[in-house]
KENUMI-268589 format. One line per 4 residues: number of its first residue (from 1); for each residue x, y, z of N, C-alpha, C. Coordinates in Angstrom, 2 decimals, m for minus. Layout:
BEGIN
NUM) X Y Z X Y Z X Y Z | ...
***
This chain:
BEGIN
1) m23.99 m13.07 0.05 m22.73 m12.38 m0.20 m21.59 m13.21 0.41 | m20.42 m13.14 m0.18 m19.27 m13.93 0.23 m18.28 m13.04 0.96 | m17.78 m13.49 2.10 m16.90 m12.67 2.93 m15.45 m12.73 2.48 | m14.77 m11.59 2.61 m13.32 m11.50 2.49 m12.83 m10.77 3.73
5) m11.89 m11.39 4.45 m11.31 m10.73 5.62 m10.23 m9.76 5.15 | m10.36 m8.49 5.56 m9.41 m7.45 5.17 m8.70 m6.96 6.41 | m7.48 m7.45 6.65 m6.72 m6.97 7.81 m6.18 m5.58 7.48 | m6.24 m4.69 8.46 m5.82 m3.32 8.20 m6.80 m2.58 7.29
9) m8.05 m3.04 7.27 m9.03 m2.47 6.35 m9.57 m1.11 6.74 | m9.15 m0.59 7.91 m9.53 0.76 8.29 m8.47 1.78 7.90 | m7.38 1.30 7.29 m6.30 2.19 6.87 m6.53 2.75 5.47 | m5.52 3.42 4.97 m5.63 4.13 3.70 m5.93 3.19 2.53
13) m5.01 2.30 2.21 m5.24 1.39 1.09 m6.31 0.38 1.45 | m6.31 m0.06 2.71 m7.30 m1.05 3.14 m8.73 m0.59 2.98 | m9.02 0.68 3.35 m10.39 1.17 3.25 m10.83 1.32 1.79 | m9.93 1.76 0.93 m10.27 1.85 m0.50 m10.50 0.45 m1.08
17) m9.71 m0.52 m0.61 m9.90 m1.88 m1.10 m11.19 m2.48 m0.55 | m11.53 m2.17 0.70 m12.80 m2.65 1.25 m13.97 m2.16 0.40 | m13.91 m0.92 m0.05 m14.96 m0.42 m0.94 m14.98 m1.21 m2.25 | m13.80 m1.48 m2.81 m13.73 m2.25 m4.05 m14.24 m3.68 m3.85
21) m13.97 m4.25 m2.68 m14.47 m5.59 m2.35 m16.00 m5.59 m2.37 | m16.60 m4.58 m1.74 m18.06 m4.49 m1.71 m18.63 m4.25 m3.11 | m17.98 m3.39 m3.87 m18.43 m3.11 m5.24 m18.39 m4.37 m6.10 | m17.43 m5.25 m5.81 m17.29 m6.49 m6.58 m18.27 m7.58 m6.14
25) m19.08 m7.29 m5.12 m20.10 m8.24 m4.71 m19.76 m9.09 m3.52 | m18.64 m8.81 m2.85 m18.25 m9.52 m1.64 m18.58 m8.65 m0.42 | m18.48 m9.23 0.76 m18.60 m8.46 2.00 m17.21 m8.32 2.62 | m16.70 m7.10 2.75 m15.41 m6.92 3.42 m15.59 m6.95 4.94
29) m14.95 m7.92 5.58 m14.94 m8.00 7.05 m13.60 m7.42 7.48 | m13.63 m6.22 8.05 m12.40 m5.51 8.40 m11.91 m5.96 9.77 | m10.64 m6.36 9.82 m9.97 m6.74 11.07 m8.85 m5.73 11.29 | m8.98 m4.87 12.29 m8.06 m3.74 12.44 m8.01 m3.33 13.91
33) m6.80 m3.06 14.42 m6.70 m2.60 15.81 m6.84 m1.09 15.92 | m7.00 m0.40 14.80 m7.21 1.06 14.74 m6.01 1.84 15.26 | m4.83 1.21 15.28 m3.63 1.94 15.69 m3.21 2.94 14.63 | m3.50 2.64 13.37 m3.22 3.57 12.27 m4.49 3.89 11.48
37) m5.44 2.98 11.47 m6.67 3.19 10.70 m7.70 4.00 11.45 | m8.86 4.19 10.82 m9.91 5.04 11.36 m11.25 4.31 11.28 | m11.98 4.36 12.36 m13.27 3.69 12.39 m14.22 4.28 11.36 | m14.11 5.61 11.10 m15.00 6.25 10.13 m14.76 5.75 8.71
41) m13.59 5.12 8.47 m13.29 4.62 7.12 m13.87 3.24 6.86 | m14.46 2.62 7.87 m15.07 1.29 7.71 m16.55 1.48 7.41 | m16.93 1.37 6.14 m18.27 1.75 5.71 m19.01 0.66 4.95 | m18.32 m0.41 4.57 m18.93 m1.35 3.64 m19.11 m2.75 4.21
45) m18.81 m2.92 5.48 m18.96 m4.22 6.13 m18.61 m4.10 7.59 | m18.66 m5.20 8.33 m18.41 m5.15 9.77 m16.94 m4.88 10.10 | m16.74 m4.35 11.31 m15.40 m4.10 11.85 m15.17 m5.00 13.05 | m14.08 m5.74 13.02 m13.61 m6.49 14.19 m12.37 m5.79 14.70
49) m12.42 m5.27 15.91 m11.26 m4.61 16.48 m10.33 m5.66 17.05 | m9.16 m5.81 16.44 m8.23 m6.83 16.89 m6.86 m6.63 16.29 | m5.88 m7.27 16.90 m4.47 m7.21 16.51 m4.13 m8.50 15.76 | m3.52 m8.37 14.59 m3.15 m9.56 13.82 m2.15 m10.42 14.57
53) m1.43 m9.84 15.53 m0.52 m10.62 16.35 m1.21 m11.47 17.40 | m2.52 m11.29 17.57 m3.30 m12.05 18.55 m3.89 m13.28 17.84 | m3.20 m14.41 17.97 m3.58 m15.61 17.21 m5.01 m16.04 17.50 | m5.43 m15.98 18.76 m6.78 m16.41 19.12 m7.83 m15.53 18.46
57) m7.58 m14.22 18.45 m8.54 m13.29 17.84 m8.63 m13.51 16.33 | m7.50 m13.78 15.68 m7.51 m14.02 14.24 m8.25 m15.31 13.93 | m7.97 m16.36 14.69 m8.68 m17.63 14.47 m10.18 m17.47 14.66 | m10.56 m16.71 15.70 m11.99 m16.51 15.96 m12.67 m15.78 14.80
61) m11.99 m14.78 14.25 m12.57 m14.03 13.13 m12.71 m14.92 11.89 | m11.71 m15.73 11.64 m11.76 m16.63 10.48 m12.87 m17.68 10.65 | m13.01 m18.21 11.84 m14.05 m19.23 12.07 m15.45 m18.62 12.00 | m15.59 m17.41 12.52 m16.92 m16.79 12.57 m17.40 m16.37 11.19
65) m16.49 m15.87 10.35 m16.91 m15.27 9.08 m16.61 m16.13 7.86 | m15.79 m17.17 8.05 m15.52 m18.14 6.98 m15.23 m17.45 5.63 | m14.21 m16.60 5.59 m13.93 m15.88 4.34 m13.40 m16.80 3.25 | m13.69 m16.42 2.01 m13.13 m17.16 0.87 m11.69 m16.76 0.62
69) m11.28 m15.62 1.18 m9.91 m15.14 1.01 m9.61 m14.13 2.10 | m8.32 m13.89 2.30 m7.84 m12.83 3.19 m7.02 m11.87 2.35 | m7.27 m10.57 2.53 m6.39 m9.54 1.97 m5.70 m8.89 3.16 | m4.37 m8.99 3.18 m3.60 m8.65 4.38 m2.81 m7.36 4.19
73) m3.33 m6.28 4.83 m2.67 m4.98 4.80 m1.97 m4.64 6.12 | m2.46 m5.16 7.22 m2.05 m4.69 8.55 m0.53 m4.73 8.70 | 0.04 m3.62 9.17 1.48 m3.55 9.36 1.98 m2.13 9.39 | 3.29 m1.98 9.42 3.95 m0.68 9.47 4.51 m0.34 8.10
77) 4.60 0.98 7.80 4.87 1.36 6.40 5.99 2.38 6.19 | 6.62 2.88 7.25 7.58 3.97 7.09 9.01 3.45 6.96 | 9.62 3.73 5.81 11.01 3.32 5.59 11.92 3.95 6.63 | 11.76 5.25 6.87 12.63 5.94 7.81 12.52 5.38 9.21
81) 11.30 5.13 9.67 11.11 4.57 11.00 11.71 3.17 11.09 | 11.61 2.42 10.00 12.16 1.07 10.03 13.67 1.07 10.23 | 14.34 2.09 9.73 15.78 2.20 9.92 16.12 2.48 11.38 | 15.26 3.23 12.07 15.50 3.58 13.46 15.02 2.51 14.43
85) 13.98 1.75 14.03 13.37 0.77 14.93 13.06 m0.52 14.14 | 14.10 m1.24 13.74 13.86 m2.42 12.89 13.02 m3.50 13.56 | 13.18 m3.67 14.87 12.44 m4.71 15.55 10.94 m4.54 15.41 | 10.48 m3.31 15.47 9.05 m3.02 15.32 8.54 m3.54 13.98
89) 9.35 m3.40 12.94 8.93 m3.80 11.60 8.98 m5.31 11.41 | 10.00 m5.95 11.98 10.06 m7.41 11.88 8.90 m8.04 12.65 | 8.54 m7.46 13.78 7.42 m8.01 14.56 6.09 m7.78 13.84 | 5.84 m6.53 13.45 4.53 m6.18 12.90 4.32 m6.75 11.51
93) 5.31 m6.65 10.66 5.13 m7.04 9.26 5.46 m8.50 8.99 | 6.40 m9.06 9.74 6.81 m10.44 9.49 6.21 m11.41 10.51 | 6.49 m11.19 11.78 6.01 m12.12 12.80 4.49 m12.21 12.79 | 3.81 m11.07 12.69 2.35 m11.10 12.68 1.78 m11.77 11.44
97) 2.51 m11.70 10.34 2.08 m12.42 9.13 2.16 m13.93 9.36 | 3.19 m14.38 10.05 3.28 m15.81 10.38 2.10 m16.22 11.25 | 1.74 m15.37 12.20 0.57 m15.65 13.04 m0.68 m15.80 12.18 | m0.85 m14.90 11.21 m2.00 m14.99 10.31 m1.96 m16.26 9.47
101) m0.80 m16.60 8.93 m0.68 m17.80 8.11 m1.00 m19.06 8.91 | m0.53 m19.11 10.14 m0.85 m20.25 11.00 m2.36 m20.33 11.26 | m2.97 m19.18 11.53 m4.40 m19.16 11.80 m5.20 m19.58 10.57 | m4.76 m19.15 9.40 m5.44 m19.56 8.17 m5.33 m21.07 7.98
105) m4.14 m21.61 8.22 m3.95 m23.06 8.09 m4.85 m23.82 9.05 | m4.93 m23.34 10.29 m5.71 m24.03 11.32 m7.21 m23.97 11.06 | m7.68 m22.95 10.34 m9.12 m22.78 10.11 m9.54 m23.13 8.68 | m8.60 m23.58 7.87 m8.94 m24.03 6.53 m9.16 m22.94 5.51
109) m8.67 m21.73 5.79 m8.74 m20.63 4.82 m7.41 m20.60 4.07 | m7.43 m20.78 2.76 m6.14 m21.00 2.08 m5.88 m20.06 0.91 | m6.53 m18.89 0.89 m6.31 m17.95 m0.20 m5.94 m16.58 0.38 | m4.77 m16.06 m0.01 m4.25 m14.83 0.58 m3.71 m13.90 m0.49
113) m4.13 m12.63 m0.43 m3.53 m11.56 m1.22 m2.79 m10.67 m0.23 | m1.49 m10.50 m0.46 m0.62 m9.85 0.51 m0.16 m8.48 0.01 | m0.17 m7.53 0.93 0.30 m6.17 0.65 1.81 m6.12 0.78 | 2.50 m6.23 m0.35 3.96 m6.17 m0.33 4.41 m4.82 m0.91
117) 5.64 m4.72 m1.35 6.20 m3.42 m1.68 7.36 m3.53 m2.67 | 7.55 m2.47 m3.42 8.73 m2.38 m4.30 10.01 m2.28 m3.51 | 9.91 m2.01 m2.21 11.12 m1.93 m1.38 11.85 m3.26 m1.28 | 11.23 m4.37 m1.68 11.93 m5.66 m1.67 13.07 m5.68 m2.68
121) 13.04 m4.79 m3.68 14.07 m4.80 m4.72 15.34 m4.06 m4.29 | 15.22 m3.17 m3.30 16.37 m2.37 m2.92 16.69 m1.33 m3.98 | 17.97 m1.05 m4.18 18.39 m0.10 m5.21 18.39 m0.82 m6.56 | 17.56 m0.38 m7.50 17.41 m1.13 m8.75 18.69 m1.18 m9.58
125) 18.93 m2.33 m10.18 20.00 m2.45 m11.15 19.42 m2.38 m12.56 | 18.08 m2.37 m12.65 17.40 m2.26 m13.92 16.09 m1.52 m13.70 | 15.77 m0.59 m14.60 14.53 0.17 m14.52 13.90 0.24 m15.92 | 12.58 0.02 m16.05 11.61 m0.38 m15.03 11.94 m1.75 m14.44
129) 11.44 m1.99 m13.23 11.82 m3.15 m12.44 10.87 m4.31 m12.71 | 11.38 m5.44 m13.22 10.53 m6.63 m13.38 10.52 m7.45 m12.10 | 9.58 m8.36 m11.99 9.49 m9.20 m10.80 10.71 m10.09 m10.64 | 11.43 m10.38 m11.73 12.61 m11.24 m11.66 13.86 m10.49 m11.20
133) 13.72 m9.19 m10.96 14.84 m8.38 m10.49 15.40 m8.97 m9.19 | 16.72 m8.88 m8.96 17.26 m9.34 m7.68 16.54 m8.71 m6.50 | 16.33 m9.50 m5.46 15.65 m9.04 m4.26 16.71 m8.71 m3.21 | 16.92 m7.42 m2.99 17.99 m6.99 m2.09 17.58 m5.72 m1.35
137) 16.59 m5.83 m0.46 16.10 m4.63 0.24 17.19 m3.95 1.04 | 17.12 m2.62 1.11 18.15 m1.85 1.81 17.61 m1.23 3.09 | 16.42 m1.64 3.52 15.86 m1.16 4.78 15.03 m2.26 5.43 | 14.84 m2.22 6.74 14.08 m3.26 7.43 12.62 m3.36 6.96
141) 12.04 m2.27 6.52 10.68 m2.34 5.98 10.63 m3.30 4.80 | 11.53 m3.11 3.83 11.57 m4.00 2.67 11.91 m5.42 3.06 | 12.84 m5.57 4.01 13.21 m6.92 4.47 12.02 m7.63 5.09 | 11.25 m6.92 5.92 10.12 m7.55 6.60 9.08 m8.04 5.60
145) 8.91 m7.31 4.52 7.95 m7.73 3.50 8.49 m8.91 2.69 | 9.77 m8.89 2.40 10.37 m10.01 1.66 10.34 m11.29 2.49 | 10.66 m11.19 3.79 10.57 m12.37 4.65 9.16 m12.96 4.61 | 8.15 m12.10 4.61 6.76 m12.57 4.58 6.46 m13.28 3.26
149) 6.91 m12.71 2.15 6.72 m13.37 0.84 7.36 m14.76 0.84 | 8.58 m14.83 1.35 9.28 m16.12 1.37 8.54 m17.14 2.25 | 7.97 m16.67 3.34 7.20 m17.55 4.22 5.96 m18.07 3.53 | 5.31 m17.24 2.75 4.12 m17.69 2.01 4.47 m18.81 1.05
153) 5.60 m18.68 0.40 6.04 m19.75 m0.51 6.23 m21.06 0.24 | 6.78 m20.99 1.46 6.98 m22.20 2.27 5.64 m22.77 2.73 | 4.72 m21.93 3.13 3.39 m22.40 3.53 2.67 m23.03 2.34 | 2.89 m22.49 1.15 2.28 m23.08 m0.05 2.82 m24.49 m0.27
157) 4.13 m24.65 m0.14 4.74 m25.97 m0.31 4.22 m26.96 0.72 | 4.09 m26.49 1.96 3.74 m27.40 3.06 2.25 m27.64 3.20 | 1.45 m26.59 2.92 0.02 m26.67 3.28 m0.93 m26.32 2.13 | m0.39 m26.05 0.95 m1.26 m25.75 m0.18 m1.82 m24.34 m0.20
161) m1.18 m23.41 0.54 m1.63 m22.02 0.51 m1.62 m21.48 m0.91 | m2.68 m20.76 m1.28 m2.72 m20.03 m2.55 m2.48 m18.55 m2.22 | m1.47 m17.96 m2.87 m1.12 m16.60 m2.48 m0.64 m15.76 m3.65 | m0.91 m14.48 m3.54 m0.34 m13.47 m4.43 0.16 m12.33 m3.57
165) 1.40 m11.92 m3.77 1.95 m10.73 m3.12 1.97 m9.61 m4.15 | 1.24 m8.57 m3.87 1.23 m7.40 m4.76 2.29 m6.43 m4.29 | 3.30 m6.24 m5.12 4.40 m5.34 m4.77 4.04 m3.93 m5.23 | 3.55 m3.13 m4.27 3.10 m1.77 m4.57 4.29 m0.88 m4.88
169) 4.00 0.07 m5.75 4.90 1.20 m5.87 4.27 2.32 m5.01 | 4.13 3.53 m5.42 3.70 4.58 m4.48 2.20 4.84 m4.56 | 1.45 4.26 m3.62 0.01 4.48 m3.56 m0.28 5.94 m3.23 | m1.25 6.52 m3.91 m1.53 7.94 m3.73 m2.92 8.25 m4.26
173) m3.38 9.47 m3.99 m4.71 9.87 m4.43 m5.78 9.50 m3.42 | m7.04 9.69 m3.81 m8.18 9.44 m2.92 m9.37 8.98 m3.74 | m10.33 8.37 m3.04 m11.55 7.90 m3.68 m12.24 9.05 m4.42 | m12.82 8.75 m5.57 m13.44 9.78 m6.40 m14.55 10.53 m5.67
177) m15.23 9.86 m4.73 m16.32 10.49 m4.00 m15.83 11.54 m3.01 | m14.57 11.47 m2.64 m14.04 12.35 m1.61 m14.38 11.91 m0.21 | m15.03 10.75 m0.07 m15.46 10.28 1.25 m14.33 9.67 2.06 | m13.36 9.05 1.39 m12.20 8.48 2.07 m10.95 8.92 1.34
181) m9.85 8.99 2.08 m8.60 9.42 1.49 m7.45 9.12 2.45 | m6.32 9.76 2.20 m5.11 9.46 2.96 m5.06 10.31 4.22 | m4.96 9.66 5.38 m4.97 10.37 6.65 m4.09 9.63 7.65 | m2.77 9.78 7.48 m1.82 9.15 8.39 m1.38 10.14 9.47
185) m1.00 9.61 10.61 m0.48 10.44 11.68 0.70 9.70 12.34 | 1.93 10.11 12.07 2.29 11.24 11.21 2.22 10.88 9.74 | 2.07 11.88 8.90 2.06 11.67 7.46 3.50 11.60 6.95 | 3.78 10.59 6.12 5.14 10.42 5.58 5.17 10.41 4.06
189) 4.02 10.38 3.40 3.98 10.24 1.95 4.06 11.60 1.26 | 4.70 11.62 0.10 5.05 12.88 m0.54 3.83 13.71 m0.93 | 2.88 13.14 m1.67 1.80 13.96 m2.22 0.98 14.64 m1.14 | 0.53 13.94 m0.09 m0.20 14.68 0.95 0.65 15.71 1.67
193) 1.95 15.45 1.81 2.82 16.45 2.43 2.93 17.70 1.57 | 3.06 17.51 0.25 3.13 18.66 m0.66 1.81 19.43 m0.64 | 0.69 18.71 m0.62 m0.61 19.37 m0.56 m0.77 20.15 0.73 | m0.33 19.58 1.85 m0.40 20.30 3.12 0.40 21.60 3.05
197) 1.58 21.55 2.41 2.38 22.76 2.27 1.67 23.78 1.37 | 1.04 23.31 0.30 0.32 24.21 m0.61 m0.87 24.86 0.09 | m1.52 24.11 0.99 m2.72 24.61 1.66 m2.42 25.33 2.97 | m1.14 25.48 3.30 m0.75 26.20 4.50 m0.87 25.42 5.78
201) m1.02 24.08 5.66 m1.14 23.25 6.86 0.22 22.88 7.43 | 1.28 23.11 6.68 2.64 22.95 7.16 3.47 24.05 6.50 | 4.58 24.47 7.14 5.31 25.63 6.62 6.02 25.39 5.29 | 6.39 24.13 5.01 7.12 23.84 3.78 7.14 22.33 3.56
205) 7.57 21.93 2.38 7.85 20.52 2.09 9.37 20.34 2.06 | 9.85 19.33 2.74 11.28 19.02 2.71 11.56 18.06 1.57 | 12.51 18.43 0.72 12.94 17.58 m0.39 14.26 16.94 0.02 | 14.24 15.62 0.21 15.41 14.91 0.72 16.27 14.41 m0.44
209) 17.31 15.15 m0.74 18.26 14.76 m1.79 17.99 15.46 m3.10 | 18.97 16.20 m3.56 18.90 16.85 m4.88 20.07 16.44 m5.76 | 20.80 15.42 m5.32 22.00 15.00 m6.04 21.93 13.56 m6.53 | 20.72 13.03 m6.66 20.56 11.69 m7.22 20.88 11.72 m8.72
213) 21.23 10.56 m9.25 21.51 10.44 m10.69 20.18 10.30 m11.45 | 19.38 11.36 m11.39 18.09 11.44 m12.07 18.06 12.73 m12.88 | 17.13 12.91 m13.79 17.15 14.10 m14.64 17.19 15.43 m13.89 | 16.50 15.54 m12.73 16.55 16.81 m12.00 17.18 16.69 m10.62
217) 17.80 15.55 m10.35 18.51 15.37 m9.09 17.68 14.89 m7.92 | 16.35 14.84 m8.09 15.50 14.37 m7.00 15.00 12.97 m7.29 | 14.58 12.27 m6.24 14.19 10.87 m6.36 12.96 10.71 m7.25 | 12.92 9.61 m7.98 11.84 9.32 m8.92 11.06 8.11 m8.42
221) 9.72 8.24 m8.44 8.85 7.16 m7.99 7.70 6.97 m8.98 | 7.14 5.78 m8.92 5.98 5.39 m9.74 4.74 5.55 m8.86 | 3.93 6.56 m9.15 2.76 6.87 m8.33 1.52 6.21 m8.93 | 0.84 5.40 m8.10 m0.34 4.67 m8.57 m1.55 5.11 m7.75
225) m2.64 5.39 m8.43 m3.86 5.82 m7.75 m4.37 4.70 m6.86 | m4.75 5.04 m5.63 m5.15 4.05 m4.66 m6.36 3.24 m5.11 | m7.25 3.84 m5.90 m8.42 3.09 m6.39 m8.02 2.08 m7.46 | m7.03 2.43 m8.28 m6.48 1.44 m9.22 m5.84 0.29 m8.45
229) m5.11 0.64 m7.40 m4.46 m0.37 m6.57 m5.50 m1.29 m5.92 | m6.58 m0.71 m5.44 m7.65 m1.51 m4.85 m8.22 m2.50 m5.86 | m8.41 m2.05 m7.09 m8.95 m2.94 m8.13 m8.01 m4.12 m8.39 | m6.70 m3.89 m8.25 m5.74 m4.99 m8.46 m5.95 m6.09 m7.43
233) m6.35 m5.74 m6.22 m6.60 m6.76 m5.19 m7.80 m7.63 m5.56 | m8.83 m7.02 m6.12 m10.00 m7.79 m6.53 m9.62 m8.74 m7.66 | m8.84 m8.23 m8.60 m8.38 m9.09 m9.70 m7.57 m10.26 m9.16 | m6.73 m10.01 m8.16 m5.90 m11.07 m7.58 m6.75 m12.11 m6.85
237) m7.76 m11.67 m6.10 m8.65 m12.61 m5.42 m9.34 m13.51 m6.43 | m9.84 m12.92 m7.50 m10.55 m13.71 m8.52 m9.62 m14.70 m9.21 | m8.39 m14.27 m9.49 m7.44 m15.16 m10.16 m7.03 m16.32 m9.25 | m6.87 m16.07 m7.95 m6.55 m17.15 m7.03 m7.69 m18.16 m6.98
241) m8.92 m17.68 m7.01 m10.08 m18.59 m7.01 m10.10 m19.45 m8.27 | m9.54 m18.91 m9.35 m9.50 m19.65 m10.60 m8.28 m20.53 m10.77 | m7.41 m20.54 m9.74 m6.26 m21.44 m9.77 m5.01 m20.85 m10.38 | m4.87 m19.51 m10.36 m3.68 m18.89 m10.93 m2.42 m19.28 m10.14
245) m1.29 m19.12 m10.76 0.00 m19.48 m10.14 0.32 m18.56 m8.97 | 0.86 m19.12 m7.89 1.31 m18.31 m6.76 2.50 m17.44 m7.16 | 2.68 m16.32 m6.44 3.87 m15.51 m6.66 3.61 m14.03 m6.47 | 4.62 m13.24 m6.79 4.59 m11.79 m6.61 4.32 m11.09 m7.93
249) 3.60 m9.97 m7.84 3.24 m9.19 m9.02 3.41 m7.71 m8.70 | 4.11 m7.00 m9.56 4.24 m5.55 m9.42 2.90 m4.87 m9.67 | 2.61 m3.83 m8.88 1.44 m3.01 m9.13 1.90 m1.56 m9.23 | 2.05 m1.11 m10.46 2.50 0.25 m10.74 2.06 0.65 m12.13
253) 2.48 1.83 m12.54 2.06 2.36 m13.84 3.12 2.18 m14.92 | 4.40 2.03 m14.51 5.48 1.99 m15.47 6.01 3.36 m15.84 | 5.49 4.41 m15.18 5.92 5.79 m15.46 6.35 6.44 m14.15 | 7.56 6.99 m14.11 8.06 7.61 m12.90 8.00 9.12 m12.95
257) 7.84 9.73 m11.78 7.87 11.19 m11.64 8.82 11.55 m10.50 | 9.58 12.62 m10.71 10.51 13.07 m9.67 9.77 13.89 m8.62 | 10.43 14.12 m7.49 9.85 14.95 m6.44 9.54 16.34 m6.98 | 10.46 16.88 m7.75 10.22 18.22 m8.32 9.00 18.21 m9.25
261) 8.82 17.15 m10.02 7.68 17.06 m10.92 6.36 16.97 m10.14 | 6.37 16.25 m9.03 5.17 16.16 m8.20 4.82 17.54 m7.63 | 5.83 18.24 m7.14 5.59 19.58 m6.60 5.02 20.50 m7.68 | 5.58 20.43 m8.88 5.08 21.25 m9.98 3.63 20.92 m10.32
265) 3.28 19.63 m10.29 1.91 19.22 m10.58 0.94 19.76 m9.53 | 1.34 19.71 m8.26 0.49 20.25 m7.20 0.31 21.75 m7.36 | 1.38 22.46 m7.69 1.27 23.91 m7.89 0.34 24.23 m9.06 | 0.47 23.49 m10.13 m0.36 23.75 m11.33 m1.83 23.45 m11.07
269) m2.11 22.33 m10.41 m3.50 21.91 m10.22 m4.18 22.69 m9.10 | m3.43 23.02 m8.05 m4.02 23.75 m6.93 m4.02 25.26 m7.14 | m3.15 25.74 m8.02 m3.02 27.18 m8.21 m2.31 27.87 m7.06 | m1.58 27.10 m6.26 m0.90 27.64 m5.09 0.58 27.31 m5.14
273) 1.39 28.19 m4.60 2.83 27.95 m4.54 3.15 27.02 m3.37 | 4.10 26.14 m3.57 4.52 25.20 m2.53 5.88 25.64 m1.99 | 5.95 26.05 m0.72 7.26 26.40 m0.14 8.10 25.13 0.05 | 9.37 25.22 m0.35 10.25 24.05 m0.38 11.52 24.34 0.41
277) 11.98 23.34 1.15 13.31 23.37 1.76 14.04 22.10 1.34 | 15.29 22.25 0.98 16.08 21.11 0.53 16.89 20.56 1.70 | 16.99 19.23 1.74 17.67 18.55 2.83 18.49 17.40 2.27 | 19.44 16.87 3.06 20.24 15.73 2.58 19.37 14.50 2.34
281) 19.91 13.56 1.58 19.22 12.28 1.36 18.91 11.59 2.69 | 17.84 10.78 2.68 17.53 9.94 3.83 18.13 8.56 3.62 | 18.58 7.95 4.70 19.08 6.57 4.61 17.95 5.64 4.18 | 18.25 4.72 3.28 17.28 3.72 2.86 16.43 4.10 1.67
285) 16.67 5.26 1.07 15.88 5.72 m0.07 16.62 5.47 m1.39 | 16.15 4.57 m2.25 16.76 4.40 m3.57 16.46 5.61 m4.45 | 17.29 5.88 m5.45 17.06 7.04 m6.32 15.85 6.89 m7.24 | 15.60 5.68 m7.75 14.51 5.47 m8.72 13.81 4.16 m8.39
289) 12.47 4.20 m8.35 11.65 3.00 m8.24 10.49 3.13 m9.22 | 10.57 2.40 m10.31 9.51 2.42 m11.33 9.21 0.98 m11.73 | 7.95 0.64 m11.80 7.53 m0.73 m12.06 7.58 m1.09 m13.54 | 7.88 m2.34 m13.79 7.52 m2.98 m15.05 6.17 m3.65 m14.79
293) 5.07 m3.13 m15.36 3.74 m3.63 m15.01 3.20 m4.74 m15.89 | 4.05 m5.33 m16.74 3.55 m6.29 m17.73 2.93 m7.53 m17.10 | 3.50 m8.02 m16.00 2.97 m9.24 m15.40 1.55 m9.01 m14.88 | 1.30 m7.86 m14.27 m0.05 m7.56 m13.78 m1.05 m7.57 m14.92
297) m0.64 m7.03 m16.05 m1.52 m7.00 m17.22 m1.80 m8.42 m17.71 | m0.76 m9.23 m17.76 m0.91 m10.58 m18.32 m1.55 m11.56 m17.34 | m1.14 m11.49 m16.06 m1.62 m12.47 m15.08 m2.96 m12.10 m14.47 | m3.20 m10.78 m14.29 m4.42 m10.34 m13.61 m5.42 m9.67 m14.55
301) m4.98 m9.32 m15.76 m5.84 m8.53 m16.63 m6.07 m7.13 m16.08 | m5.08 m6.61 m15.38 m5.21 m5.32 m14.70 m4.21 m4.32 m15.24 | m4.66 m3.07 m15.43 m3.79 m1.97 m15.83 m4.23 m0.71 m15.09 | m3.28 0.07 m14.62 m3.60 1.35 m13.97 m4.27 2.27 m14.98
305) m5.34 2.95 m14.55 m6.12 3.79 m15.46 m5.91 5.29 m15.24 | m5.38 5.66 m14.08 m5.28 7.08 m13.73 m3.82 7.52 m13.68 | m3.58 8.77 m14.11 m2.24 9.32 m14.11 m2.01 10.30 m12.97 | m0.86 10.98 m13.00 m0.48 11.86 m11.89 m1.48 12.99 m11.69
309) m1.97 13.60 m12.77 m2.92 14.72 m12.60 m4.19 14.26 m11.88 | m4.69 13.07 m12.22 m5.90 12.57 m11.55 m5.60 12.22 m10.09 | m4.40 11.72 m9.85 m4.00 11.42 m8.47 m3.99 12.70 m7.65 | m3.32 13.73 m8.15 m3.22 14.98 m7.41 m4.59 15.64 m7.25
313) m5.40 15.62 m8.29 m6.72 16.25 m8.23 m7.60 15.57 m7.18 | m7.58 14.24 m7.14 m8.41 13.53 m6.16 m7.91 13.75 m4.75 | m6.59 13.76 m4.58 m6.01 14.01 m3.26 m6.30 15.44 m2.81 | m6.24 16.40 m3.73 m6.54 17.79 m3.39 m7.99 17.93 m2.93
317) m8.91 17.26 m3.62 m10.32 17.29 m3.23 m10.48 16.78 m1.80 | m9.81 15.69 m1.49 m9.88 15.12 m0.14 m9.31 16.08 0.90 | m8.14 16.66 0.59 m7.49 17.55 1.55 m8.27 18.85 1.72 | m8.86 19.37 0.66 m9.68 20.58 0.78 m10.89 20.31 1.66
321) m11.47 19.11 1.52 m12.60 18.75 2.36 m12.18 18.69 3.83 | m10.98 18.15 4.08 m10.49 18.07 5.45 m10.24 19.45 6.03 | m9.70 20.38 5.21 m9.46 21.75 5.67 m10.77 22.42 6.00 | m11.78 22.25 5.13 m13.08 22.87 5.36 m13.73 22.32 6.63
325) m13.59 21.02 6.84 m14.17 20.40 8.03 m13.50 20.94 9.30 | m12.16 21.09 9.24 m11.44 21.59 10.41 m11.80 23.03 10.73 | m12.22 23.80 9.71 m12.56 25.19 9.91 m13.96 25.39 10.47 | m14.78 24.34 10.46 m16.16 24.47 10.93 m16.24 24.61 12.46
***
């Protein structure tokens, strides 16, 4: 079996991707400090407990396991927190990525799939958003990811790094088995928050902004099932091995849903009412983020297969399991 180092592989997207890595015939070697991830989510390969900012630990992992590629998830993900604490995001998402790139160069590992974000685009001037869209992030989270992408391009010029940055839209849902799913603390993503409100685990869902220039006034996002997203990483690893061109690729469905539409879907699928409170817009939130997914289809041979109902149904299964477990 061939190793792939998965930084942040104990986290939400990382653990689903580790499963996809194993299903594809590789061994996922998870490198995670467990600050956000969970040891129980590491099921398909070994776990190395370590911080990507620790250059010696990263070099040791690369030398010991000799991966054919690195899939890099480790980092911080909250737009709101990044506005309040930008330094944390520049250190974790940008500086630590440089540490990883240096370690890869020093150990001869030259293939990287990077967890990037649609936040690099900022407020869209065109929707759906193509990869050629101007890059103008409006929050430190998006900036930290863009800085990392730009650094990869420089490392490619200088050292021959092969890289793909997958610009995620809104990862959501859970593994079909119900064995792994979304479990952040604190939780910041819309669908699990709405499900928690539907299941009585929180008093209400806060809807931030009802005055956006969208059909119902609430923000619109492109929700992609986490298992579809995981499959895109495998496609990217295989394409890099085949000599595909370096660069960034959107990973989304091309279809947007508003906050109100997500709440309605949860109510319909769960059969429960969702208590809602309306609040002002949050700083750093664009009104619409929807992918143009054509490049992923053409460059990776990848297309999202699951829609919003499947996303909500899988996430509900995961959350119901968590509620039942807590009640035992």
